[in-house]
ZAMARGU-4260 file (C-alpha; in steps of 0.2 Angstrom, whole numbers, plus 5000, padded with zeros to 4 digits):
<rodrens>
0) 5331/5193/5659 | 5331/5213/5660 | 5331/5222/5643 | 5344/5233/5637 | 5331/5248/5635
5) 5323/5245/5652 | 5340/5244/5661 | 5345/5261/5652 | 5329/5269/5658 | 5331/5263/5676
10) 5350/5271/5676 | 5343/5288/5669 | 5329/5289/5681 | 5340/5284/5697 | 5352/5298/5691
15) 5339/5312/5686 | 5321/5316/5687 | 5323/5331/5676 | 5325/5327/5657 | 5322/5345/5650
20) 5340/5346/5643 | 5343/5328/5640 | 5345/5322/5622 | 5344/5304/5620 | 5353/5298/5604
25) 5348/5281/5596 | 5354/5271/5581 | 5337/5274/5571 | 5320/5280/5574 | 5311/5264/5579
30) 5318/5262/5597 | 5311/5279/5601 | 5293/5271/5605 | 5301/5258/5616 | 5310/5271/5626
35) 5293/5280/5628 | 5285/5264/5634 | 5299/5260/5646 | 5299/5277/5655 | 5279/5277/5655
40) 5281/5260/5664 | 5294/5266/5677 | 5289/5283/5681 | 5273/5291/5677 | 5269/5311/5674
45) 5287/5314/5669 | 5294/5325/5657 | 5303/5315/5643 | 5320/5318/5637 | 5322/5322/5619
50) 5324/5308/5607 | 5335/5309/5591 | 5343/5296/5578 | 5360/5299/5576 | 5357/5306/5559
55) 5346/5319/5565 | 5358/5322/5579 | 5373/5325/5566 | 5361/5335/5555 | 5358/5348/5570
60) 5376/5350/5574 | 5381/5351/5555 | 5369/5364/5552 | 5366/5357/5534 | 5350/5350/5526
65) 5350/5333/5519 | 5349/5331/5499 | 5337/5318/5492 | 5343/5305/5480 | 5337/5312/5464
70) 5342/5330/5469 | 5359/5323/5472 | 5360/5315/5455 | 5356/5331/5447 | 5368/5342/5456
75) 5381/5329/5454 | 5379/5330/5436 | 5380/5348/5436 | 5396/5348/5445 | 5402/5334/5433
80) 5399/5345/5417 | 5411/5359/5425 | 5425/5347/5427 | 5425/5338/5411 | 5426/5345/5393
85) 5416/5331/5386 | 5404/5324/5398 | 5395/5308/5396 | 5376/5309/5392 | 5364/5309/5408
90) 5360/5290/5405 | 5377/5284/5405 | 5381/5295/5421 | 5368/5287/5430 | 5376/5271/5428
95) 5391/5274/5437 | 5388/5289/5448 | 5377/5279/5462 | 5392/5268/5466 | 5405/5283/5465
100) 5394/5293/5477 | 5395/5279/5489 | 5413/5279/5489 | 5412/5298/5491 | 5401/5295/5506
105) 5413/5284/5513 | 5429/5296/5511 | 5419/5309/5520 | 5413/5299/5535 | 5428/5290/5536
110) 5438/5307/5538 | 5451/5301/5525 | 5462/5313/5518 | 5453/5313/5500 | 5469/5322/5490
115) 5480/5309/5497 | 5468/5296/5493 | 5464/5301/5475 | 5483/5303/5472 | 5486/5286/5479
120) 5474/5279/5468 | 5481/5287/5452 | 5498/5283/5456 | 5494/5265/5460 | 5487/5264/5443
125) 5504/5272/5435 | 5514/5257/5446 | 5505/5245/5436 | 5512/5250/5420 | 5530/5248/5426
130) 5538/5236/5414 | 5529/5240/5397 | 5539/5249/5384 | 5531/5266/5386 | 5526/5274/5402
135) 5519/5289/5397 | 5499/5292/5400 | 5489/5288/5385 | 5501/5273/5378 | 5489/5261/5385
140) 5471/5264/5381 | 5464/5254/5396 | 5477/5263/5409 | 5474/5279/5401 | 5454/5277/5405
145) 5458/5271/5423 | 5470/5287/5426 | 5456/5299/5417 | 5441/5292/5428 | 5451/5294/5444
150) 5457/5312/5440 | 5439/5315/5435 | 5433/5307/5452 | 5445/5318/5461 | 5438/5335/5453
155) 5421/5330/5454 | 5422/5325/5473 | 5429/5343/5478 | 5417/5351/5466 | 5402/5342/5470
160) 5406/5345/5489 | 5409/5364/5484 | 5392/5367/5477 | 5381/5357/5489 | 5390/5367/5504
165) 5385/5383/5494 | 5368/5379/5495 | 5367/5372/5512 | 5366/5354/5507 | 5375/5338/5510
170) 5373/5320/5507 | 5376/5309/5523 | 5394/5307/5523 | 5398/5326/5519 | 5385/5330/5532
175) 5395/5320/5547 | 5412/5327/5541 | 5405/5345/5543 | 5398/5340/5559 | 5415/5335/5566
180) 5422/5351/5560 | 5407/5362/5569 | 5407/5351/5584 | 5417/5364/5594 | 5406/5378/5589
185) 5390/5369/5593 | 5397/5365/5610 | 5399/5383/5615 | 5386/5387/5628 | 5378/5370/5626
190) 5370/5365/5643 | 5362/5349/5636 | 5367/5332/5642 | 5370/5319/5629 | 5365/5300/5631
195) 5370/5289/5617 | 5363/5271/5617 | 5366/5254/5608 | 5378/5261/5595 | 5391/5250/5585
200) 5402/5251/5570 | 5404/5269/5571 | 5411/5278/5557 | 5426/5289/5560 | 5416/5305/5560
205) 5403/5296/5572 | 5418/5290/5583 | 5426/5308/5583 | 5410/5315/5588 | 5405/5303/5602
210) 5422/5304/5609 | 5423/5322/5610 | 5406/5324/5617 | 5413/5310/5629 | 5428/5322/5635
215) 5416/5336/5636 | 5409/5327/5651 | 5390/5329/5650 | 5389/5313/5640 | 5384/5295/5643
220) 5388/5282/5633 | 5378/5266/5635 | 5385/5250/5624 | 5375/5234/5622 | 5389/5221/5623
225) 5392/5203/5630 | 5406/5194/5637 | 5404/5180/5624 | 5411/5191/5610 | 5421/5205/5620
230) 5433/5192/5628 | 5437/5183/5612 | 5448/5192/5599 | 5444/5180/5585 | 5423/5185/5586
235) 5419/5196/5573 | 5404/5203/5582 | 5415/5211/5595 | 5427/5219/5583 | 5422/5237/5584
240) 5416/5237/5602 | 5433/5230/5608 | 5442/5244/5599 | 5431/5258/5609 | 5432/5249/5625
245) 5451/5252/5624 | 5449/5270/5621 | 5437/5274/5635 | 5439/5276/5654 | 5421/5269/5658
250) 5412/5256/5649 | 5394/5253/5650 | 5390/5239/5650 | 5396/5223/5646 | 5384/5208/5650
255) 5385/5189/5652 | 5368/5185/5644 | 5373/5175/5628 | 5380/5161/5640 | 5362/5159/5648
260) 5352/5144/5644 | 5345/5144/5627 | 5335/5132/5616 | 5342/5133/5599 | 5334/5124/5584
265) 5343/5125/5567 | 5332/5118/5552 | 5335/5117/5534 | 5322/5117/5521 | 5319/5119/5503
270) 5315/5137/5495 | 5306/5154/5501 | 5288/5144/5502 | 5295/5131/5511 | 5303/5141/5524
275) 5288/5151/5526 | 5277/5136/5527 | 5288/5129/5541 | 5287/5146/5550 | 5268/5143/5550
280) 5271/5128/5561 | 5283/5136/5573 | 5271/5152/5576 | 5257/5139/5580 | 5265/5133/5595
285) 5270/5151/5603 | 5257/5155/5617 | 5247/5170/5614 | 5256/5179/5629 | 5272/5178/5621
290) 5267/5185/5603 | 5272/5202/5608 | 5289/5195/5614 | 5292/5185/5597 | 5301/5192/5583
295) 5301/5185/5565 | 5317/5191/5557 | 5319/5192/5538 | 5337/5192/5531 | 5330/5194/5514
300) 5315/5205/5511 | 5308/5196/5497 | 5303/5183/5509 | 5288/5195/5516 | 5276/5190/5504
305) 5277/5172/5508 | 5278/5175/5527 | 5262/5186/5528 | 5252/5172/5520 | 5258/5160/5532
310) 5254/5169/5549 | 5241/5158/5557 | 5224/5166/5558 | 5224/5164/5577 | 5238/5178/5579
315) 5227/5193/5576 | 5240/5207/5578 | 5257/5208/5569 | 5268/5223/5566 | 5278/5224/5550
320) 5292/5235/5553 | 5301/5233/5536 | 5298/5240/5521 | 5294/5230/5505 | 5303/5235/5490
325) 5291/5245/5478 | 5300/5239/5463 | 5294/5220/5468 | 5277/5225/5468 | 5265/5219/5453
330) 5260/5237/5451 | 5279/5241/5447 | 5276/5229/5432 | 5261/5239/5426 | 5270/5255/5426
335) 5286/5248/5418 | 5274/5245/5404 | 5268/5262/5403 | 5286/5268/5401 | 5292/5255/5389
340) 5276/5261/5378 | 5283/5278/5377 | 5301/5271/5375 | 5296/5259/5361 | 5287/5274/5351
345) 5304/5282/5350 | 5313/5268/5346 | 5301/5256/5335 | 5288/5267/5331 | 5296/5282/5323
350) 5289/5292/5338 | 5272/5293/5331 | 5265/5274/5334 | 5263/5262/5349 | 5270/5244/5348
355) 5257/5231/5350 | 5265/5222/5365 | 5265/5237/5376 | 5248/5242/5372 | 5241/5225/5375
360) 5251/5224/5392 | 5242/5238/5399 | 5225/5233/5392 | 5228/5216/5399 | 5236/5220/5417
365) 5227/5211/5431 | 5226/5226/5443 | 5216/5240/5437 | 5200/5230/5430 | 5186/5240/5421
370) 5168/5239/5424 | 5165/5239/5405 | 5173/5226/5393 | 5179/5241/5381 | 5198/5237/5384
375) 5196/5218/5382 | 5186/5219/5366 | 5198/5231/5359 | 5213/5220/5365 | 5206/5205/5355
380) 5203/5216/5340 | 5222/5221/5340 | 5226/5200/5340 | 5213/5196/5328 | 5219/5211/5315
385) 5237/5212/5319 | 5239/5229/5325 | 5258/5229/5327 | 5259/5247/5327 | 5244/5259/5331
390) 5242/5278/5331 | 5238/5287/5346 | 5221/5293/5336 | 5216/5275/5333 | 5219/5270/5351
395) 5210/5285/5358 | 5196/5283/5347 | 5193/5263/5352 | 5196/5267/5370 | 5184/5282/5373
400) 5176/5274/5388 | 5192/5265/5396 | 5202/5271/5410 | 5217/5267/5400 | 5213/5281/5386
405) 5225/5294/5394 | 5239/5283/5394 | 5240/5283/5375 | 5242/5302/5372 | 5258/5307/5365
410) 5266/5319/5378 | 5276/5335/5374 | 5291/5331/5382 | 5297/5320/5398 | 5291/5332/5410
415) 5273/5331/5402 | 5274/5313/5402 | 5276/5311/5421 | 5263/5324/5424 | 5251/5314/5413
420) 5256/5299/5424 | 5253/5307/5441 | 5237/5315/5435 | 5231/5297/5429 | 5236/5289/5446
425) 5228/5303/5455 | 5212/5299/5445 | 5213/5281/5448 | 5213/5284/5468 | 5198/5295/5466
430) 5188/5283/5456 | 5176/5275/5467 | 5171/5261/5453 | 5189/5255/5452 | 5190/5238/5460
435) 5208/5236/5468 | 5212/5230/5484 | 5218/5240/5499 | 5236/5235/5499 | 5236/5240/5480
440) 5229/5258/5484 | 5244/5260/5495 | 5255/5255/5482 | 5246/5267/5471 | 5247/5281/5484
445) 5266/5278/5485 | 5268/5279/5465 | 5258/5295/5465 | 5272/5302/5477 | 5286/5296/5467
450) 5279/5304/5451 | 5276/5321/5459 | 5294/5320/5465 | 5301/5316/5449 | 5290/5330/5441
455) 5296/5343/5453 | 5314/5340/5450 | 5311/5337/5431 | 5306/5355/5430 | 5323/5362/5437
460) 5334/5349/5426 | 5335/5350/5407 | 5347/5335/5404 | 5333/5322/5402 | 5327/5323/5384
465) 5321/5306/5379 | 5311/5292/5387 | 5324/5279/5389 | 5335/5291/5401 | 5319/5295/5409
470) 5315/5277/5413 | 5334/5274/5418 | 5331/5288/5431 | 5314/5282/5437 | 5321/5264/5440
475) 5335/5271/5450 | 5322/5280/5461 | 5312/5265/5462 | 5325/5253/5468 | 5327/5264/5484
480) 5308/5265/5488 | 5299/5254/5499 | 5282/5254/5506 | 5280/5254/5525 | 5266/5244/5534
485) 5255/5251/5548 | 5254/5241/5564 | 5255/5244/5582 | 5275/5241/5586 | 5272/5238/5603
490) 5259/5223/5602 | 5258/5208/5592 | 5270/5198/5582 | 5285/5208/5577 | 5290/5204/5558
495) 5307/5214/5556 | 5322/5215/5546 | 5338/5212/5555 | 5344/5230/5555 | 5327/5234/5563
500) 5331/5224/5579 | 5344/5236/5585 | 5342/5240/5604 | 5327/5229/5604 | 5326/5212/5614
505) 5314/5197/5611 | 5311/5180/5621 | 5307/5171/5605 | 5318/5175/5590 | 5315/5166/5573
510) 5327/5171/5559 | 5324/5166/5540 | 5336/5164/5526 | 5352/5161/5537 | 5362/5157/5522
515) 5379/5160/5516 | 5379/5175/5506 | 5364/5183/5514 | 5369/5184/5533 | 5381/5190/5531
520) 5381/5196/5514 | 5400/5192/5511 | 5411/5199/5498 | 5399/5212/5489 | 5409/5224/5482
525) 5399/5241/5478 | 5414/5252/5476 | 5425/5259/5463 | 5440/5259/5475 | 5450/5243/5476
530) 5450/5232/5492 | 5468/5234/5496 | 5468/5252/5494 | 5451/5253/5505 | 5460/5243/5518
535) 5477/5253/5517 | 5467/5270/5519 | 5455/5265/5532 | 5440/5263/5522 | 5427/5249/5528
540) 5428/5233/5517 | 5417/5218/5516 | 5427/5213/5532 | 5420/5226/5541 | 5403/5225/5534
545) 5402/5206/5540 | 5408/5212/5557 | 5391/5224/5558 | 5380/5209/5552 | 5388/5198/5565
550) 5385/5210/5579 | 5367/5211/5576 | 5365/5194/5574 | 5374/5189/5591 | 5366/5205/5601
555) 5348/5199/5594 | 5351/5181/5602 | 5359/5187/5618 | 5345/5188/5627 | 5333/5177/5618
560) 5328/5162/5627 | 5321/5152/5611 | 5329/5153/5595 | 5325/5145/5578 | 5337/5148/5563
565) 5331/5143/5547 | 5339/5142/5531 | 5336/5137/5513 | 5344/5121/5507 | 5341/5124/5489
570) 5353/5133/5478 | 5344/5147/5469 | 5348/5164/5462 | 5347/5171/5480 | 5360/5160/5488
575) 5372/5145/5487 | 5359/5133/5497 | 5374/5133/5511 | 5369/5138/5529 | 5377/5153/5536
580) 5395/5153/5545 | 5385/5160/5560 | 5376/5144/5562 | 5392/5134/5561 | 5401/5146/5574
585) 5387/5145/5586 | 5387/5126/5585 | 5406/5124/5588 | 5411/5139/5599 | 5395/5146/5609
590) 5394/5130/5621 | 5375/5129/5618 | 5367/5113/5613 | 5362/5116/5596 | 5350/5105/5588
595) 5350/5102/5569 | 5336/5095/5557 | 5333/5096/5539 | 5313/5098/5536 | 5303/5092/5520
600) 5287/5100/5515 | 5272/5088/5518 | 5266/5083/5501 | 5248/5073/5502 | 5250/5068/5484
605) 5232/5061/5478 | 5231/5044/5471 | 5237/5046/5452 | 5221/5044/5442 | 5222/5045/5422
610) 5212/5057/5415 | 5194/5050/5409 | 5181/5061/5402 | 5165/5052/5402 | 5152/5054/5387
615) 5138/5062/5396 | 5121/5067/5389 | 5128/5085/5385 | 5144/5077/5377 | 5134/5065/5367
620) 5123/5081/5360 | 5139/5090/5354 | 5146/5073/5347 | 5129/5070/5337 | 5129/5088/5331
625) 5147/5086/5325 | 5144/5069/5314 | 5126/5078/5307 | 5135/5094/5302 | 5153/5088/5296
630) 5166/5075/5300 | 5182/5083/5293 | 5199/5074/5291 | 5207/5086/5303 | 5195/5081/5318
635) 5199/5063/5314 | 5217/5066/5314 | 5215/5078/5330 | 5205/5063/5339 | 5219/5051/5333
640) 5232/5061/5340 | 5225/5065/5357 | 5206/5061/5361 | 5205/5075/5375 | 5211/5089/5363
645) 5197/5082/5352 | 5185/5084/5366 | 5190/5102/5370 | 5190/5108/5352 | 5175/5099/5344
650) 5165/5096/5361 | 5168/5111/5371 | 5171/5123/5356 | 5188/5129/5364 | 5196/5138/5349
655) 5216/5141/5350 | 5218/5159/5358 | 5219/5173/5346 | 5235/5182/5347 | 5243/5196/5336
660) 5256/5189/5326 | 5272/5201/5324 | 5279/5188/5313 | 5268/5179/5300 | 5264/5162/5307
665) 5263/5145/5298 | 5244/5145/5298 | 5243/5163/5290 | 5257/5158/5279 | 5247/5143/5271
670) 5230/5153/5271 | 5240/5168/5259 | 5246/5155/5247 | 5230/5145/5246 | 5220/5162/5243
675) 5233/5169/5230 | 5232/5153/5219 | 5213/5154/5220 | 5213/5171/5215 | 5224/5168/5200
680) 5215/5152/5194 | 5196/5156/5198 | 5193/5163/5180 | 5202/5150/5172 | 5193/5134/5179
685) 5187/5119/5168 | 5196/5126/5153 | 5212/5118/5145 | 5225/5130/5151 | 5239/5135/5137
690) 5255/5144/5140 | 5248/5160/5136 | 5235/5159/5150 | 5247/5156/5164 | 5261/5169/5158
695) 5251/5184/5162 | 5248/5177/5179 | 5266/5178/5183 | 5266/5196/5179 | 5252/5199/5190
700) 5260/5190/5204 | 5266/5203/5216 | 5250/5212/5216 | 5240/5198/5220 | 5253/5191/5234
705) 5252/5208/5241 | 5232/5209/5242 | 5230/5193/5248 | 5244/5197/5262 | 5235/5212/5266
710) 5218/5203/5268 | 5225/5188/5279 | 5237/5198/5289 | 5226/5213/5292 | 5235/5228/5298
715) 5251/5218/5302 | 5267/5226/5293 | 5275/5213/5281 | 5287/5224/5271 | 5300/5225/5283
720) 5312/5212/5295 | 5306/5193/5296 | 5290/5197/5288 | 5298/5202/5272 | 5307/5186/5271
725) 5291/5177/5274 | 5283/5188/5260 | 5296/5182/5249 | 5294/5164/5254 | 5275/5165/5250
730) 5280/5175/5233 | 5291/5160/5229 | 5279/5146/5234 | 5266/5153/5221 | 5278/5158/5208
735) 5283/5138/5209 | 5267/5133/5207 | 5264/5145/5192 | 5280/5139/5184 | 5276/5121/5186
740) 5259/5123/5179 | 5267/5133/5165 | 5277/5117/5160 | 5262/5107/5162 | 5252/5117/5151
745) 5266/5117/5137 | 5268/5098/5137 | 5251/5091/5142 | 5232/5093/5141 | 5230/5102/5158
750) 5214/5108/5166 | 5210/5115/5183 | 5193/5109/5188 | 5191/5117/5206 | 5200/5126/5219
755) 5196/5127/5238 | 5181/5117/5235 | 5170/5113/5250 | 5163/5097/5249 | 5151/5087/5261
760) 5144/5069/5258 | 5133/5057/5267 | 5141/5042/5274 | 5132/5027/5282 | 5140/5019/5297
765) 5141/5000/5298 | 5128/5001/5311 | 5116/5010/5299 | 5117/5028/5305 | 5121/5042/5293
770) 5133/5055/5296 | 5141/5069/5285 | 5160/5068/5280 | 5166/5084/5272 | 5181/5095/5270
775) 5189/5107/5258 | 5199/5099/5245 | 5213/5112/5239 | 5213/5108/5221 | 5205/5094/5208
780) 5214/5095/5191 | 5217/5083/5177 | 5233/5081/5165 | 5229/5072/5150 | 5212/5066/5155
785) 5217/5059/5172 | 5211/5067/5188 | 5222/5073/5202 | 5214/5078/5218 | 5229/5088/5228
790) 5232/5094/5245 | 5244/5110/5247 | 5257/5108/5261 | 5269/5121/5266 | 5279/5111/5278
795) 5289/5096/5278 | 5280/5080/5269 | 5287/5063/5272 | 5286/5053/5256 | 5286/5035/5265
800) 5271/5040/5274 | 5261/5040/5258 | 5268/5023/5253 | 5256/5011/5261 | 5253/4991/5261
805) 5234/4986/5259 | 5236/4974/5274 | 5241/4987/5285 | 5227/5000/5278 | 5218/4998/5292
810) 5231/5007/5303 | 5228/5023/5295 | 5212/5025/5305 | 5219/5020/5321 | 5236/5027/5323
815) 5240/5046/5323 | 5256/5045/5312 | 5246/5041/5296 | 5238/5059/5297 | 5242/5062/5276
820) 5235/5047/5270 | 5221/5048/5282 | 5217/5066/5273 | 5219/5059/5255 | 5208/5043/5259
825) 5193/5054/5266 | 5196/5064/5250 | 5193/5048/5241 | 5178/5045/5251 | 5171/5062/5248
830) 5175/5062/5228 | 5169/5045/5224 | 5152/5048/5234 | 5146/5061/5222 | 5156/5058/5206
835) 5155/5044/5192 | 5167/5030/5193 | 5185/5035/5186 | 5203/5032/5189 | 5209/5047/5200
840) 5227/5051/5208 | 5227/5057/5227 | 5243/5067/5231 | 5251/5080/5242 | 5259/5096/5233
845) 5274/5100/5245 | 5277/5118/5241 | 5294/5119/5250 | 5301/5107/5237 | 5293/5113/5220
850) 5304/5101/5210 | 5296/5086/5217 | 5280/5090/5211 | 5264/5081/5217 | 5269/5065/5228
855) 5255/5053/5226 | 5247/5041/5238 | 5252/5024/5234 | 5243/5008/5240 | 5253/4992/5235
860) 5263/5003/5223 | 5248/5008/5214 | 5245/5028/5214 | 5228/5028/5203 | 5212/5022/5210
865) 5194/5020/5206 | 5178/5018/5217 | 5184/5001/5222 | 5195/5010/5235 | 5179/5014/5245
870) 5179/4994/5249 | 5195/4998/5258 | 5191/5013/5267 | 5173/5012/5272 | 5175/4999/5287
875) 5190/5006/5296 | 5183/5024/5294 | 5165/5018/5301 | 5173/5009/5316 | 5184/5025/5320
880) 5168/5036/5318 | 5158/5023/5328 | 5172/5025/5342 | 5170/5042/5344 | 5150/5041/5345
885) 5151/5027/5357 | 5144/5034/5373 | 5153/5019/5382 | 5171/5023/5377 | 5177/5039/5387
890) 5190/5052/5381 | 5207/5048/5387 | 5224/5057/5383 | 5229/5040/5375 | 5218/5028/5365
895) 5219/5010/5368 | 5222/5001/5351 | 5215/4983/5349 | 5221/4973/5335 | 5209/4964/5325
900) 5213/4946/5319
</rodrens>
């Protein structure tokens, strides 16, 4: 089947051998290379025609220079300030001007009478107010804002056009409108022959230019159309071409290719990764001599990374003719952190200090890796010492050997900041020791260009004062940036977007994400002008936009022989999970036999095995060391809760990851309470306390709590926000203990013997082995001669858990729901091993509920115990420790509890 480009070249060569004055005008730039190859195949040693895209041709006719996106925003803001008395700040302006500019572009390119359109918009708003009590402008605030907006938009439209034309600049729509006006002048004395190939969905300006040139007589128009959609008036893909055909005397050409035999397979599969994996299977079956004649078309650009990873290794050449959005790259997230660093300095750090999360995001990024560990060690210090806000001086001093040091200097202004960023990026590209892959180097280069452009434009624009506005502008620019991949378009597998397939034909076509809402996009209104008014005035609506996608879709298929249409069956943020209506149309209307199937990923699920960690020789060495140093209540509770967690913590030594706490956590809160009470009572140990001993402590309460807060929370801020509330909670906890103790001193003989006492005793197991049991006892005191061993708790305490039946006492050492009794029983074990026999009360002090006082451990309703309690404890405790030290019992997530008779 002859390809469209080859047919045009054959036609041109038959009619002329001299193309010196021929201009071949195409929809875009990509087909130029394919036309050159087609000429070389059919005729050697020939002077080729001049190739131009339609935009390049219109630019030459208009005599205007295209304006960049950022320049257009800046110019639009200058024009905007001239037409309104109280203009929005530039940040707010950026939120709506891109949409309004698109409307301006449509108005110009459609050759709509702008004055009448804006008058119609304003009058339409007035009509909506009929039936209200007052019709005057301003009587309704919402309507008043609508009217004001459209009056402002009208003034801005004409002023912006005027200001741009004075400078010889134009945005696309304005350039097309001016090209229509200057066309007669352009044609005067022009001897060129114009050839237009493969155009579709012309704007009114494009249509005017083409049809005027056609009347001029030295113009050839070649259309790629097919009988299938040209003869069916209901087929949207031929909507525009049918209109053009009615207006022209000659029509080149209308083919009958779509009706030729085709193998069409429609496959539904879940998620992006599923589609990419299925693509791999399809490509594996395509013979090598057909790779160049195969197109993988991505209806959504986000599929590209997954597709690239799914290309079979045997396909050595692949050409990617679509840009990957720069804002989707991992490097974009890094630079977002850099911008947020400065934004939060302004917002949270009073302009003088940097917020820790932004600092850690930069130091912990996964792209720029340093040979030294300076940044890693400093990040750990920030976490450990709670540097929630850090001064630039502090950061610069600690990052002298780090590549990130320059990013923490406070810039003089936004322009200086962009300059610093560009310099930093350029330095990283020159830095040979920097370890980044080739793709990241390409990203880095594109960001360098972006920052260079931003810096240059900001130098002539004085409205960006703060970093939040700068970030909004940067983000807008970034959304329009793509990274192009280098490849050989004429060889190998072609990976393209749908618009990049214009004029090109392939034997094998594979289209991914053929889903409703993606192909076609459907009702996506990126316009301020209402649908009914756009339709009434001749502006394109989503209906015409769908027709454009329909044409590209059917035109791509019309010469293909093997077609694979793949859609995502799973609803997600990118679509509904419904296949495109184009698939249904082909199935019902095309006359082709369409095969349907749902594909499911192949999961080779391994046989589920329970996690079992054997006690190897190395594991036993660690366990023996644990038993000989100190077996603590918390370690035994950890084992009862989850043996694997015990293994990780006490065998492997995996400590919990330290993180800076912006809000004081439960662990830090408890430590502050313990240290505060220890600080108060340390000078008063083993003394009968009287009220005059404790009252002065209440007077020093704030000073001591603050000192302990600073010592434990390091550099963290605790005098504002949530931390201040936590500070007040700590204050109240300590105050309540002191007040309760004051009452105790007033009414009883009250002595505190020890605080935070580190105890370690020998314990002989039933098998004869000696181990060490130990821990920190928060407080030992006595009231009227009766000793109490107390553990402070800042959280919830279940009183029922401390009331135990002696017959079930063994469960304390086998089930994880008895963590509080287990801790107190081990305190008893530690106390009675080194003390004379006496009656002792063991209890929990719930600081959250001070009125409850100490909640005592009760066994068979008794709450005081002598060393006889060891007869209840020793055997089950020995059994638990022997189980942990038994090399034959592996670690598993859930312990198997065997009930004894």
